[in-house]
LUMLOLO-971717 format. One record per residue: y, x, z of N, C-alpha, C, O, CB in turn. Coordinates in steps of 0.05 Angstrom, whole numbers, padded with zeros to 5 digits, always signed. Each point is the difference from the previous one (the first is absolute). Glycine has a CB too. Example, Ala and Ser with C-alpha at 12.3 -4.5 7.8 and 13.67 -1.06 7.14 Angstrom:
<pts>
-00114+00264+00156+00024-00018+00000+00024+00018+00000+00000+00021+00013-00023-00059+00012 +00044+00031-00039+00024+00016+00001+00022-00015+00014+00022+00010+00004-00035+00014-00047 
</pts>
This chain:
<pts>
-00050-00474+00760+00011+00026+00005-00023+00016-00003+00005+00017-00017+00031-00030+00046 -00061+00015-00019-00020+00014+00000-00008-00001-00024+00002+00023-00007-00011-00028+00048 +00002-00006-00056-00005-00009-00031+00013+00012-00011-00009+00017-00015-00001-00055+00016 +00038+00034+00001+00029+00015-00018-00012+00032+00004-00007+00016-00017+00061-00056+00032 -00052+00044+00012-00009+00034-00001-00019+00013-00008-00001+00023-00008+00018-00025+00035 -00038-00018-00025-00027+00008-00015-00004+00003-00034-00015+00014-00015-00001-00039+00057 +00034+00008-00047+00008+00000-00029+00019+00024-00008-00007+00012-00021+00004-00063+00023 +00021+00058+00010+00013+00014-00004-00014+00038-00002+00003+00018-00017+00030-00066+00038 -00048+00048+00003-00020+00020+00001-00022+00004-00017-00014+00021-00001+00027-00025+00038 -00017-00021-00053-00021-00002-00019+00013+00019-00025-00009+00021-00009-00010-00074+00027 +00040+00038-00024+00017+00005-00024+00006+00036-00005-00001+00014-00020+00025-00069+00030 -00017+00061+00018+00006+00026+00001-00021+00018-00001+00003+00024-00005+00032-00037+00026 -00057+00001-00016-00020+00015+00000-00007+00008-00026-00002+00024-00006-00010-00043+00044 +00006-00002-00055-00007-00006-00017+00019+00019-00037-00007+00009-00022-00011-00058+00069 +00043+00044-00031+00021+00015-00013-00007+00036-00001+00000+00015-00020+00036-00059+00039 -00040+00051+00005-00008+00021+00013-00031+00011-00024-00002+00018-00017+00026-00041+00079 -00038+00009-00056-00025+00004-00023+00002+00009-00024-00011+00019-00011-00004-00048+00028 +00038+00004-00029+00001+00002-00025+00014+00028-00008-00005+00011-00022+00003-00063+00021 +00026+00067+00023+00014+00021-00011-00015+00025+00004+00004+00022-00009+00038-00045+00016 -00065+00013+00011-00018+00029+00003-00020+00010-00020-00008+00023-00005+00010-00035+00049 -00009-00026-00061-00018-00001-00026+00014+00023-00009-00007+00023+00000-00007-00075-00013 +00038+00040+00006+00018+00005-00026+00011+00026+00000+00003+00011-00021+00010-00056+00018 -00006+00059+00028+00018+00028+00004-00028+00016-00001+00004+00021-00013+00047-00033+00047 -00072+00011-00027-00021+00027+00011+00002+00009-00033+00017+00018-00003-00060-00036+00052 +00034+00014-00066+00002+00017-00027+00016+00021+00003-00003+00024+00004-00003-00061-00033 +00030+00019+00027+00026+00015-00004+00009+00021+00021+00015+00018-00007-00002-00058-00015 -00023+00038+00045-00003+00017+00027-00018+00021-00012+00011+00020-00009-00007-00057+00049 -00032+00035-00041-00018+00017-00007+00008+00018-00022-00003+00025+00001-00026-00057+00015 +00041+00017-00041+00004+00024-00023+00028+00021+00009+00006+00023-00008-00025-00062-00036 +00032+00021+00066+00027+00023+00005-00014+00017+00014+00004+00023-00007+00042-00048+00011 -00062+00023+00012-00013+00018+00018-00017+00022-00020+00000+00025+00002-00002-00065+00039 -00008+00027-00055-00016+00020-00022+00014+00022-00007-00005+00024+00002-00015-00059-00022 +00045+00019+00009+00020+00018-00014+00007+00027+00018+00006+00021-00011+00016-00065-00014 -00024+00043+00042+00013+00020+00024-00024+00021+00002+00006+00022+00007+00026-00060+00024 -00052+00033-00036-00025+00016+00013-00006+00019-00022+00006-00006-00023-00027-00033+00054 +00009+00061-00026-00006+00025-00011-00023-00007-00015-00015-00017+00011+00033+00047+00024 -00026-00021-00061-00025-00008-00013-00023+00004+00009-00020-00011-00007+00039+00016-00023 -00017+00018+00054-00025+00013+00004-00002-00014+00035-00018+00008+00014+00022+00047-00055 +00012-00071+00049-00003-00023+00022-00018-00027-00016-00017-00015+00009+00071+00030+00019 -00042-00013-00054-00012-00034-00005-00023+00007-00008-00015-00019-00002+00052-00010-00013 -00049+00059+00006-00024+00004-00014-00014-00001+00023-00022-00012-00003+00032+00037-00039 -00006-00015+00073-00016-00001+00022-00001-00030+00013-00011-00007+00021+00023+00059-00013 +00002-00069-00027-00005-00026+00025+00023+00001+00015-00006-00008+00022-00044+00011-00013 +00072+00002-00009+00020+00004+00030+00000-00030+00005+00012-00016-00015+00026+00063+00006 -00053-00056+00033+00017-00027+00007+00020-00004+00008+00015+00019+00006-00041-00028+00000 +00036-00020-00001+00023-00014+00008+00021-00001-00020-00006+00009-00022-00006+00004+00066 +00035-00022-00040+00017-00012-00018+00024+00026+00001+00022-00001-00012-00036-00060+00023 +00009+00079+00002+00025+00026+00000-00016+00023+00005-00019+00001+00015+00062-00024+00008 -00033+00043-00040-00017+00021-00004-00001+00022+00025+00021+00009+00008-00010-00019-00058 -00032+00018+00061-00005+00015+00019+00016+00023-00003+00013+00004-00021-00055-00022+00027 +00042+00035+00018+00013+00027+00005-00016+00014-00022-00024-00004-00001+00037+00005+00056 -00003+00013-00070-00004+00019-00021-00013-00014-00032-00006+00010-00021-00004+00027+00067 +00008-00064-00036-00005-00007-00029+00020-00018-00012-00007-00017-00017-00039+00022+00026 +00070-00001-00002+00024-00007-00009+00006+00007-00026-00006+00024-00001+00018-00022+00042 -00004-00007-00063+00015+00009-00021+00027-00002-00001+00012+00015-00016-00046-00024-00002 +00050-00014+00038+00025-00009+00006+00009-00005-00038-00014-00011-00017+00026+00041+00077 +00015-00019-00064+00013-00009-00021-00007+00016-00030+00009-00003-00023+00027-00011+00061 -00056+00029-00028-00012+00019-00031-00012-00012-00012-00003+00010-00022-00003+00025+00034 -00008-00060-00008-00009-00013-00022+00018-00016-00016-00007-00008-00022-00031+00009+00044 +00066-00009-00010+00013-00010-00019+00015+00017-00017+00005-00004-00024-00006-00030+00049 +00010+00057-00009+00012+00024-00024-00020+00001-00022+00007-00001-00023+00015+00032+00057 -00045-00028-00026-00023+00010-00019+00002-00011-00022+00004+00009-00023-00032-00002+00053 +00024-00037-00016-00002-00020-00030+00030-00006-00012-00003-00011-00022-00043-00018+00041 +00067+00031-00015+00028-00001-00009+00001+00024-00016+00011+00002-00022+00010-00026+00062 -00036+00044-00027-00002+00030-00020-00005+00000-00021+00011+00013-00018-00023+00005+00044 -00016-00041-00029-00012+00001-00021+00011-00020-00026+00006-00024+00002-00041+00041+00033 +00034+00003-00062+00016-00010-00024-00013-00023-00011+00012-00018-00012+00004+00061+00001 -00042-00041+00014-00010-00036-00012+00009-00017+00019+00015-00017-00011-00062+00024-00011 +00046-00012+00053+00008-00016+00013+00032-00010-00009+00007-00024-00002-00044+00045+00036 +00052+00002-00037+00026-00004+00000+00012-00020-00023+00019-00016+00000-00020+00063+00023 -00022-00036-00048+00004-00012-00032-00003-00032+00009+00016-00018-00007-00041+00062-00031 -00003-00047+00057-00005-00026+00006+00020-00019+00006+00003-00021-00012-00038+00040+00024 +00051-00010+00010+00021-00015+00016+00016-00002-00022+00004-00024-00004-00007+00039+00054 +00018+00001-00069+00014-00010-00019-00012-00015-00021+00016-00017-00007+00008+00048+00019 -00043-00032-00024-00011-00023-00015-00011-00024+00012-00004-00019-00015-00004+00051-00011 +00004-00033+00049+00004-00023+00014+00026-00020+00009+00001-00025+00000-00037+00052+00009 +00054-00008-00002+00025-00009+00001+00008-00010-00028+00000-00024-00007+00009+00055+00047 -00001-00008-00056+00008-00017-00020-00015-00027-00021+00012-00020-00010+00010+00065+00018 -00047-00039-00010-00012-00021-00015+00000-00022+00019-00003-00022-00011-00026+00051-00019 +00033-00029+00056-00007-00030+00020+00034-00014-00004+00005-00024-00002-00049+00048+00052 +00060-00006-00051+00031-00008-00002-00006-00015-00024-00007-00024+00000+00039+00065+00022 -00030-00022-00050+00003-00014-00020-00013-00028-00010+00007-00016-00018+00004+00060+00015 -00035-00042+00023-00020-00027-00007+00015-00016+00016+00006-00021-00012-00057+00037+00004 +00061-00013+00032+00013-00020+00017+00023-00011-00012+00003-00024-00004-00020+00046+00041 +00034-00006-00044+00019-00012-00013+00006-00015-00022+00018-00016-00001-00013+00042+00021 -00028-00017-00049-00002-00016-00021-00011-00021+00007+00005-00020-00014-00004+00050-00013 -00020-00035+00050-00017-00033+00003+00014-00014+00014-00003-00024-00004-00042+00034+00004 +00064-00004+00019+00018-00015+00019+00022-00009-00022+00003-00024-00001-00011+00054+00050 +00023-00015-00068+00018-00010-00022-00006-00019-00013+00013-00022-00002-00002+00056-00003 -00041-00025-00010-00013-00028-00018-00015-00028+00017-00002-00023-00008-00010+00064-00031 +00004-00031+00058-00008-00019+00019+00023-00027+00008-00002-00024+00001-00028+00068+00015 +00050-00027-00011+00020-00018+00009+00018-00014-00025+00013-00021+00001-00013+00052+00045 -00003-00018-00063+00016-00023-00029-00024-00014-00005+00005-00023-00007+00032+00054-00024 -00066-00023+00032-00021-00019-00007-00010-00030+00018-00010-00022-00006-00004+00069-00012 +00026-00033+00048-00007-00020+00021+00024-00019-00001-00002-00022+00013-00027+00054+00018 +00047-00027-00042+00029-00018+00010-00006-00014-00030+00008-00023-00001+00038+00058+00038 -00056-00027-00060+00002-00019-00022-00026-00023+00004+00002-00022-00012+00022+00063-00022 -00045-00034+00049-00023-00018+00011+00004-00016+00016-00012-00022-00001-00010+00048-00004 +00038-00021+00023+00011-00018+00022+00025-00025-00007+00003-00022+00011-00015+00067+00016 +00030-00028-00053+00022-00025-00007-00005-00011-00022+00011-00021-00004+00024+00038+00024 -00052-00008-00041-00005-00008-00022-00028-00019-00001-00016+00004+00018+00043+00037-00033 -00033-00061-00005-00015-00020+00004-00008+00009-00033+00016+00003-00017+00006-00043+00062 -00044+00042-00047-00013+00006-00023-00038+00000+00004-00016+00007+00018+00068+00022-00030 -00054-00037-00010-00032-00009-00008-00022+00023+00010+00002+00021-00012+00017-00046-00035 -00038+00023+00067-00010+00023+00005+00007+00021+00021-00010+00022+00001+00004-00035-00040 +00028+00001+00057+00013+00019+00019-00026+00003+00024-00006+00021+00011+00065-00038-00022 -00069-00002+00016-00026+00003+00024-00022+00024-00014-00012+00019+00011+00014-00079+00007 -00002+00050-00044-00031+00018-00008+00019+00027+00002-00014+00015+00014-00025-00048-00056 +00069+00050+00033+00002+00020+00003+00003+00014+00033+00001+00023+00008+00015-00035-00059 -00015-00013+00065-00004+00014+00027-00033+00010+00016-00010+00017+00014+00057-00049-00010 -00052+00004-00018-00037+00001+00007-00013+00035-00011-00011+00019+00012+00001-00088-00028 +00021+00063-00015-00009+00032-00009+00012+00020+00011-00010+00022-00001+00002-00034-00038 +00030+00006+00051+00015+00036+00011-00016-00001+00031+00002+00020+00014+00063-00017-00041 -00079-00027+00036-00010+00008+00027-00031+00014+00000-00009+00018+00015+00039-00059+00003 -00041+00027-00040-00026+00010-00016-00001+00028-00001-00018+00013+00011+00019-00050-00040 +00024+00051+00011+00004+00029-00008+00001+00015+00030-00010+00022+00007+00040-00033-00056 -00013-00009+00066+00011+00023+00027-00030+00007+00012-00004+00021+00013+00059-00047+00007 -00077+00008-00025-00022-00003+00015-00023+00009-00018-00023-00003+00006+00043-00033+00022 -00014+00048-00052-00022+00010-00014-00012+00031+00010+00014+00017+00009+00007-00047-00048 -00045+00032+00037-00014+00029+00010+00012+00024-00009+00002-00002-00024-00044-00019+00023 +00054+00047+00011+00009+00020-00019-00015+00013-00010+00003+00011-00021+00027-00009+00038 -00052-00001-00002-00024+00014-00015-00009+00000-00024-00004+00020-00014-00007-00025+00046 +00007-00020-00038-00010-00015-00024+00021+00014-00025-00009+00003-00023-00007-00055+00052 +00040+00060-00023+00019+00003-00028+00005+00036+00008+00019+00011-00011+00015-00074+00002 -00046+00073+00022+00001+00032-00001-00010+00007-00024+00013+00017-00012-00019-00009+00057 -00022-00019-00060-00011+00012-00016+00015-00005-00031+00002+00017-00017-00044-00019+00053 +00051-00028-00039+00018+00001-00019+00027+00017-00004+00007+00011-00020-00029-00050+00023 +00034+00038+00021+00033+00018-00004-00009+00025-00001+00015+00013-00014+00020-00039+00043 -00054+00042-00019-00008+00023-00006+00001+00009-00031+00014+00017-00011-00039-00025+00053 +00003-00014-00053+00007+00008-00033+00023-00012-00010+00004+00007-00023-00049-00005+00012 +00063-00020+00019+00022-00005-00015+00019+00019+00004+00008+00012-00019-00017-00055+00019 +00018+00049+00026+00016+00027+00007-00003+00022-00013+00019+00014-00008-00020-00026+00045 -00028+00019-00041-00005+00033-00016+00008-00010-00033+00013+00017-00012-00064+00008+00048 +00046-00047-00049+00010-00007-00023+00025+00001-00005+00009+00012-00020-00041-00031+00021 +00046+00003+00019+00033+00002-00004+00016+00027+00009+00021+00005-00012-00024-00056+00022 -00005+00066+00007-00002+00029+00006+00027-00003+00024+00022+00010+00001-00043+00016-00057 +00005-00046+00076+00017-00007+00017-00015+00009+00028+00012-00005+00021+00009-00035-00052 -00049+00056+00032-00011-00002+00018+00005+00028+00019+00010+00021-00009-00041-00056-00020 +00023+00032+00056+00013+00018+00012+00036+00007+00005+00013+00020+00008-00061-00010-00024 +00056-00038+00004+00030+00001+00004+00018-00020+00022-00015-00015+00013+00008+00029-00063 +00027-00017+00055+00015-00018+00020-00005-00020-00015-00014-00017+00010+00050+00041+00014 -00027-00029-00051-00006-00021-00014-00023-00015+00007+00001-00022+00009+00021+00045-00040 -00049-00007+00025-00025-00009+00005-00007-00010+00019-00022-00011-00001+00014+00035-00021 +00023-00025+00049-00004-00013+00023+00022-00019+00009-00004-00016+00019-00024+00054-00009 +00052-00038-00022+00012-00025+00004-00003-00017-00012+00006-00021+00011+00016+00036+00001 -00030-00016-00036-00013-00029-00011-00018-00006+00012+00009-00023+00006-00001+00027-00043 -00037-00003+00051-00014-00013+00013+00011-00006+00025-00006-00023+00008-00027+00041-00032 +00045-00007+00036+00018-00008+00024+00016-00021-00005-00005-00019+00014+00006+00061+00000 +00021-00044-00033+00011-00026-00002-00017-00019-00014+00010-00022-00004+00033+00041+00006 -00067-00016-00012-00021-00020-00008-00006-00014+00019+00000-00024-00003-00017+00047-00026 +00009-00010+00054-00010-00013+00020+00022-00012+00020-00005-00020+00013-00036+00050-00019 +00063-00020+00008+00018-00003+00024+00020-00026-00010+00007-00018+00015-00010+00074+00003 +00010-00052-00047+00018-00024-00015-00011-00021+00011+00010-00004+00022+00002+00022-00066 -00034-00037+00036-00010-00018+00004+00005-00012+00033+00011-00022+00004-00040+00040-00046 +00021-00002+00059+00009-00009+00031+00024+00003-00001+00010-00023+00001-00044+00037+00026 +00055+00007-00031+00025-00008+00001+00011-00016-00012+00022-00005+00010-00022+00035+00000 -00006-00047-00033+00011-00029-00011-00005-00015+00017+00017-00012+00013-00022+00016-00056 -00024-00009+00046-00006-00015+00022+00013-00010+00027+00009-00022+00007-00038+00042-00029 +00027+00001+00033+00024+00001+00026+00022-00003-00009+00013-00019+00010-00032+00046+00016 +00029-00015-00040+00041-00007-00003+00001-00029-00017+00022-00011-00002-00001+00072-00009 -00043-00071+00002+00010-00028-00014+00001-00020+00022+00014-00020-00001-00037+00029-00046 +00000-00001+00077+00008-00021+00013+00022+00008+00016+00005-00019+00014-00045-00001-00017 +00057+00041+00007+00031-00004+00013+00012-00009-00010+00018-00012+00012-00015+00037+00005 -00004-00023-00055+00022-00012-00013+00000-00027+00001+00020-00013-00003-00018+00047-00024 -00024-00045+00031+00000-00031+00004+00008-00017+00018+00005-00024-00001-00032+00034-00018 +00028+00016+00045+00015-00015+00024+00025+00005-00008+00006-00024-00005-00036+00030+00043 +00047+00005-00043+00031+00002-00009+00002-00024-00012-00016-00010-00016+00023+00057+00008 +00013-00057+00017+00011-00030-00010+00007+00005-00030+00000+00024-00007+00022-00040+00056 -00015-00003-00070+00013+00009-00023+00020-00003+00005+00016+00016-00011-00040-00023-00016 +00038-00015+00046+00031+00000-00001+00012+00027+00005+00021+00007-00010-00020-00053+00026 -00011+00055-00005+00008+00033+00008+00016+00015-00028+00023+00007-00005-00073-00001+00039 +00026-00006-00046+00015+00010-00030+00015-00013-00013+00016+00011-00014-00045+00009+00006 +00029-00050+00008+00018-00015-00012+00026+00005+00001+00020+00003-00015-00050-00029+00020 +00022+00023+00030+00034+00013+00016+00014+00019-00009+00025-00002+00000-00040-00004+00034 +00001+00028-00044+00005+00024+00003+00019+00000-00036+00019+00014-00008-00070+00006+00052 +00037-00039-00058+00008+00002-00030+00020-00020-00003+00014+00001-00021-00058+00015+00003 +00048-00034+00033+00023-00016+00009+00029+00018+00003+00021-00005-00012-00060-00026+00040 +00035+00053-00011+00024+00015+00014-00004+00022-00028+00002+00023+00006-00003-00030+00062 -00003+00001-00092+00003+00021-00018-00020+00022-00009+00007+00014-00020+00031-00024+00036 -00064+00014-00002-00012+00016+00000-00025-00009-00025-00009-00023-00004+00029+00039+00057 -00026+00005-00063-00016+00004-00028-00031-00003+00011-00006+00009+00022+00043+00029-00050 -00055-00051+00014-00031-00005+00005-00004+00036+00011-00010+00000+00022-00008-00050-00068 +00021+00070+00037-00011+00018+00006+00012+00009+00034-00012+00008+00020+00004+00002-00078 +00040-00017+00049+00015+00012+00030-00014-00023+00020-00002+00011+00022+00059+00010-00042 -00065-00042+00020-00016-00017+00023-00019+00005+00004-00007-00003+00024+00021-00025-00031 -00032+00039-00010-00022+00013+00009-00005+00027+00012-00020+00005+00013+00014-00033-00040 +00028+00045+00019-00005+00026+00013+00020-00002+00027-00004+00019+00015-00007+00010-00064 +00028-00047+00058+00018+00003+00017-00004-00024+00023+00015+00001+00020+00015+00024-00057 -00050-00044+00035-00005-00022+00009-00026-00006+00004-00009-00008+00022+00045-00002-00040 -00050+00015-00003-00032-00009+00003-00014+00024+00013-00016-00001+00019+00015-00031-00064 +00010+00055+00031-00019+00023+00007+00001+00007+00034-00021+00005+00013+00030+00016-00066 +00015-00022+00063+00005+00008+00026-00017-00019+00020-00013+00009+00019+00062+00009-00035 -00046-00049+00008-00015-00021+00014-00029+00012+00002-00012+00003+00022+00042-00043-00041 -00043+00047-00011-00029+00007+00000-00001+00026+00007-00015+00014-00015+00003-00043-00017 +00025+00044+00056-00010+00029+00000-00011+00002+00018-00003+00022+00011+00030-00004-00029 -00039-00042+00029-00027+00007+00020-00030+00005-00014-00018+00014+00008+00044-00047+00029 -00026+00015-00063-00011-00002-00016-00009+00025-00017-00023+00008-00005+00044-00050+00013 +00006+00054-00016+00008+00029-00013-00018+00020+00009-00021+00010-00009+00069-00020+00008 -00031+00014+00025-00013+00026+00026-00032+00001+00004-00013+00021+00003+00056-00031+00029 -00053-00017-00033-00035-00006+00000-00004+00008-00027-00014+00020-00003+00006-00064+00035 +00016+00036-00048-00019+00011-00031+00006+00026-00001-00018+00015-00009+00021-00053-00024 +00018+00048+00041+00007+00034+00004-00023+00015+00017-00011+00021-00007+00066-00030+00009 -00060-00005+00018-00019+00018+00017-00032-00008-00013-00018+00017-00003+00055-00016+00055 -00038-00023-00056-00028+00002-00011-00011+00018-00023-00021+00011-00002+00026-00052+00016 +00024+00041-00034-00006+00013-00025-00001+00031+00007-00015+00015-00011+00038-00053-00020 -00003+00047+00053-00010+00026+00009-00022+00014+00016-00006+00023+00007+00043-00031-00015 -00044-00013+00011-00021+00008+00024-00031+00000-00016-00019+00014+00006+00050-00040+00040 -00029+00008-00068-00032+00000-00020+00012+00027-00017-00020+00012-00007-00001-00078-00002 +00044+00079-00001+00005+00014-00012-00010+00030+00019-00017+00017-00007+00054-00056-00021 -00025+00039+00046-00002+00024+00018-00033+00005+00014-00007+00023+00001+00063-00033+00010 -00070-00007-00003-00021+00004+00009-00025-00012-00021-00023-00007+00007+00050+00009+00039 -00016-00001-00072-00027-00010-00017-00016+00035-00003+00011+00022+00001+00018-00075-00040 -00056+00046+00037-00016+00022-00003-00014-00003-00031+00002+00018-00017-00009-00016+00074 -00006-00025-00060-00018+00004-00022+00019+00005-00025-00013+00014-00016-00025-00044+00038 +00063+00023-00032+00008+00001-00023+00014+00028+00002+00003+00012-00021+00000-00065+00011 +00005+00065+00032+00009+00028+00000-00015+00017+00001+00009+00022-00006+00018-00032+00020 -00056+00006-00007-00026+00017-00006-00013+00002-00029-00013+00019-00008+00005-00032+00054 +00013-00007-00058-00012-00008-00028+00019+00005-00023-00009+00003-00023-00018-00038+00046 +00046+00035-00019+00024-00002-00022+00011+00023+00002+00018+00007-00015-00007-00052+00017 -00020+00058+00015+00013+00037-00001-00021+00016-00002-00022-00009+00006+00059+00007+00025 -00032+00028-00039-00020+00022-00001+00018+00026+00014-00015+00019+00007-00013-00039-00054 +00052+00024+00051+00013+00026+00009+00020-00015+00016-00001-00025+00000-00004+00063-00042 +00026-00021+00060+00012-00002+00018+00028-00007-00017+00021+00000+00014-00053+00030+00021 +00034-00035-00059+00024-00007-00013+00002-00027+00003+00022-00005-00007-00023+00041-00023 -00011-00058+00037+00009-00029+00010-00019-00009+00025+00004-00021+00011+00012+00007-00063 -00038+00031+00062-00016-00005+00022+00016-00014+00026+00022+00010+00007-00051+00031-00025 +00021-00055+00028+00020-00006+00023-00014-00002+00026-00025-00004+00000+00056-00020-00029 -00020+00027+00048-00014+00002+00027-00027-00008+00013-00013+00016+00014+00054-00018-00014 -00047-00018-00004-00024-00010+00011-00026+00012-00021-00023+00003+00009+00052-00050+00014 -00023+00054-00047-00018+00011-00021+00002+00031+00013-00020+00008+00012+00031-00043-00060 +00009+00048+00046+00006+00027+00009-00019+00004+00023-00018+00017+00000+00067-00017-00015 -00044-00016+00034-00016+00007+00030-00034+00009-00011-00011+00015+00015+00044-00057+00021 -00045+00035-00054-00033-00005-00008-00002+00024-00008-00022+00010-00002+00013-00058-00012 +00038+00065+00005-00004+00023-00019-00003+00021+00023-00017+00017+00000+00045-00032-00046 -00010+00012+00065+00005+00018+00020-00023+00008+00012-00005-00013+00021+00046-00004-00014 -00057+00033-00012-00027+00015+00012+00000+00016+00017-00015+00000+00020+00001-00004-00052 +00037+00026+00026+00007+00022+00022-00017+00025-00017-00008+00000-00023+00012-00033+00077 -00007+00055-00034-00016+00027-00014-00031-00003+00000-00016+00016-00009+00053+00019+00027 -00045-00060-00004-00035-00003-00005+00005-00026-00007+00014-00017+00012-00044+00049+00023 +00016-00035-00057-00009-00033-00006-00022-00014+00010-00002-00025-00003+00018+00035-00032 -00035+00007+00050-00016-00013+00020+00005-00006+00027-00014-00013+00015-00011+00032-00041 +00049-00007+00032+00009-00005+00030+00028-00012-00002+00019+00016+00004-00046+00024+00018 +00034-00069-00029+00029-00008-00002+00015+00008+00020-00009+00004+00022-00002-00039-00042 +00038+00040+00013+00017+00004+00026+00012-00026+00006+00018-00012-00013-00006+00061+00004 -00028-00059+00037+00008-00031+00000+00031+00001+00016+00018-00017+00001-00076-00006+00004 +00057+00045+00006+00027-00004+00015+00025+00000-00011+00019-00012+00010-00040+00030+00019 +00021+00003-00061+00021-00003-00012+00001-00020-00016+00022-00007-00009-00019+00045+00014 -00028-00051-00010+00002-00031-00017+00009-00012+00012+00018-00012-00010-00046+00007-00010 +00021-00001+00059+00015-00022+00009+00036+00006+00005+00016-00018+00001-00068+00004+00024 +00060+00040-00024+00025+00008-00006+00020-00011-00022+00024-00004+00001-00047+00038+00017 +00006-00037-00037+00008+00000-00034-00003-00032+00004+00018-00010-00012-00039+00061-00022 +00006-00070+00047-00001-00028-00001+00026-00014+00021+00012-00020-00004-00070+00025-00007 +00060+00014+00035+00026-00013+00014+00018+00008-00015+00018-00017+00001-00028+00015+00044 +00014+00018-00058+00028+00009-00017+00001-00021-00018+00020-00013+00001-00021+00065-00001 -00018-00059-00018+00000-00019-00019+00004-00033+00011+00007-00018-00015-00039+00055-00012 +00026-00041+00060+00008-00022+00004+00030-00002+00016+00006-00022+00010-00057+00013-00014 +00064+00028+00006+00025+00000+00018+00018-00015-00025+00008-00022+00006-00014+00073+00031 +00012-00042-00061+00016-00022-00021-00005-00025+00006+00020-00014+00005-00022+00039-00041 -00028-00038+00037-00003-00025-00004+00015-00011+00033+00019-00016-00002-00069+00020-00038 +00043+00004+00065+00009-00004+00022+00035-00008-00002+00012-00021+00007-00055+00053+00010 +00054-00006-00028+00034-00002-00006+00006-00025-00005+00014-00017+00012-00008+00058-00032 -00024-00043-00008+00017-00020-00024-00014-00030+00028+00019-00012+00008-00025+00043-00087 -00007-00036+00085-00011-00020+00008+00024-00013+00025+00006-00024+00003-00062+00045-00019 +00066-00001+00030+00019-00006+00021+00020+00002-00012+00017-00015+00009-00036+00027+00025 +00027+00003-00054+00025-00009-00016+00000-00030-00012+00013-00020+00006-00010+00070-00020 -00018-00046+00000-00003-00038-00016-00002-00015+00021+00013-00021-00003-00042+00026-00038 +00018-00003+00063+00000-00020+00021+00027-00014+00003+00003-00024+00000-00039+00051+00022 +00056-00008-00019+00023-00005+00017+00017-00012-00028+00016-00018+00002-00018+00061+00046 -00006-00030-00072+00013-00015-00022-00013-00028+00000+00017-00018+00002-00008+00060-00030 -00033-00052+00026-00016-00023-00002+00021-00016+00029+00020-00012-00008-00082+00035-00016 +00058-00021+00045+00012-00011+00023+00032-00011-00010+00006-00023+00006-00037+00058+00028 +00047-00021-00045+00020+00007-00011+00007-00024-00019+00020-00014+00003-00031+00063+00004 -00006-00052-00026-00005-00012-00024-00007-00030+00009+00009-00017-00015-00026+00063-00010 +00006-00053+00043-00014-00019+00005+00025-00017+00018+00004-00024-00004-00057+00049-00001 +00066-00012+00019+00026-00007+00014+00023-00010-00017+00010-00023+00003-00024+00057+00028 +00022-00015-00052+00014-00001-00016+00000-00023-00024+00019-00008-00013-00021+00053+00031 -00025-00055-00020-00009-00016-00021-00011-00026+00013-00014-00017-00011+00004+00058-00020 +00018-00043+00051-00005-00030+00017+00017-00021-00010+00025+00002-00002-00035+00020+00044 -00007-00047-00048+00019-00019-00016-00003-00020+00023-00020-00003+00014+00013+00011-00071 +00031-00021+00058-00003-00024+00016-00003-00025-00014+00015-00006-00019+00011+00028+00050 -00046-00038-00024-00005-00023-00016+00019-00029+00012-00003-00022-00012-00050+00048+00003 
</pts>
């Protein structure tokens, strides 16, 4: 009994330390976003702004009224959603073919896909910069969607192929016996059972596109296609030698909110997909 109590206390302390370690930067940047620039410059101590040093919601209001930031939000939403939709559709079809069909070089295809997913992003910036300027897609949505898909497709294919392999082949055959075509069996039987993998691939793709900084700052030159991470680096305020840390913090919080909402939304979808896709052996 004593050992069990000590073990529980140790587990709780360990979880508390991990939570503090992970949430400390989040609490700090939220606190910073509510401070005035003067309080930040003077080094206002503590997590919460002291009396007279708080800016309240004015930092968020100023950030959202900034035309450059609003345009960056639109760019990030549009580019991320398009890249996610295309990647998930293509990865679902490709992963299904890899999982169901036997052909030469299947292991090589999966290995190559995994190697591409691990390829250093920085090493491709220079060649892509020259290619995109030659093709006329530099500083466009398409110029960012293509590299995002190139890096997220292999990982999505790898993830989805593992889910498709776990689905019994007999379920698709049973649907075809009942009169369904191959496409109907795939769309109405296989894809719903692989919902956890589909949502996982969608989340990974969206995260990569939304949080990307290297491609966003290297393959754009104006606000026409610049996403949020890159736009924040250009947000210098009136004085370029005194960066508006509180406004940048407010912008970072605003940019993080869609990710948090997306995680909460898809978390329920993934749990529902796991329950609906459970197959009894």
